[in-house]
C-alpha angles and dihedrals in degrees: 000000000000125000092252092050090051089049091056092044095050092042089055090047094054097038093244097296093142140122124226123211098201121025129348119310127238091280096040097263118175116266118258125205117282090245093054116138092017098288125124139160110245103179144339137195134180127213122240093031093220107028122189124252109280093011117132107232135179121257114198118198131187112200123182121213127199113245094247103052137087113217126193114213124205129226092231140026130247109263121249123210093263105020133051141180112268098198144329120317134216132224142190136186127246142175121289136179115288115345094327123120125226118209117200111205131188122196131175110234136181128204118222101193133040119247131036109343135178112250123230116274128244115240116196135167119225138185137164114274116249118246093256096037131095111240123224141080128335133182112264088230089070090070114096118253125230109287095027123120105264129213104214090219090060095058102027110128093000113169132187113226125187115196116196108221108199136244142300136200112243116199125213117257109280093219093052091045091054090048091052095046098042113014116198121232108213121214123219118262113286092223118002095184093048094046095237104144128192112256089219091057092049092048092049091048091051093051093045090049091051091049093049091048094055092042091053090047091052094048092046091052093047104036104016090236131089112228137157120256129185115251114259114228113235117248122241110278097252094046092046093048096047092047092050092048091052090050092050091052091049090058088067095218092146090058101041103053099274096107095139092056090046093056093039093054093043095053089041089062090050092051094050092045091055090043089059098040109032123054113233093017098105128158091256092075123099116243091256092051092046094051090047092054092045090053090051089053103038106017133251094274094061096040097044098088090045090055090059093051093047090048090054089051092052092052090051098045098042103022141038099269112128110178121202115259095260091053092047091049090050090056089048090051090051091055092046094048091049092054093042095049098040111120117243130229100035 
């Protein structure tokens, strides 16, 4: 049973007397703090870091539990507008500071739109541990369903908590990108009767078939129906990059505690812009290598401000630096201005 189905079942069981940690509950209950009932999200990562559209990727969560609570963990995550669970997850316990308990969770997830997207949320149920009961995590399936005989000790003080995870950068399908950038022109068969087919025609058919397969998979996941859709031409690199940067800023991640996602998505746009516009500046380069090649191409004077913004991003993504929203937006503006003002045709 999915996390949302369990939520409805347990809500019916308890008559709606629940608290919600993020957003209103099923009966419109007031929101409680994210750390209510001794549960909080410590860290998350996704692998690969920049999955393709429609690709199932791994979301790793680290959740810390207070030493005196019992927490029920679901098999799947609550869907977001542009990302959903792609199957049941697994979890295990680990050591944490003091008497706390860390739970490491792994869920398969799929993005439904390219660009920066909000990841699915984690919904758990928590209650204080009884005096003769071991605290810690439990499977959500161990909770009774509506209509079952209920032990009052099992559900006493039970609270519903929704933990927002963060965001990820979803990349367009590589096969569809190549088709948009360099469309193939198939030739007719060399000899229909003899069965000698043009290799260009076979290659084009293979790429078109791959694109249709992933498109049908995407539409089935989002709408529940497979239907044909016309291919969307890719925008010029500068227009695409500036539009995506504006969209990232509008999400407000730098002002609502998601500073790592904000910097990750911003520098991701820079990497894919240079990958499309500068030979030898692919996304496989480290930040130091990328800046070095950009300096070779454009000169130190033009790349200098960009180096400061990228350095800030590295300290945020791989260190403990957490700039205030105005500082983060200033780094974003530096990246945007560099892309907007870069000369063309060189």
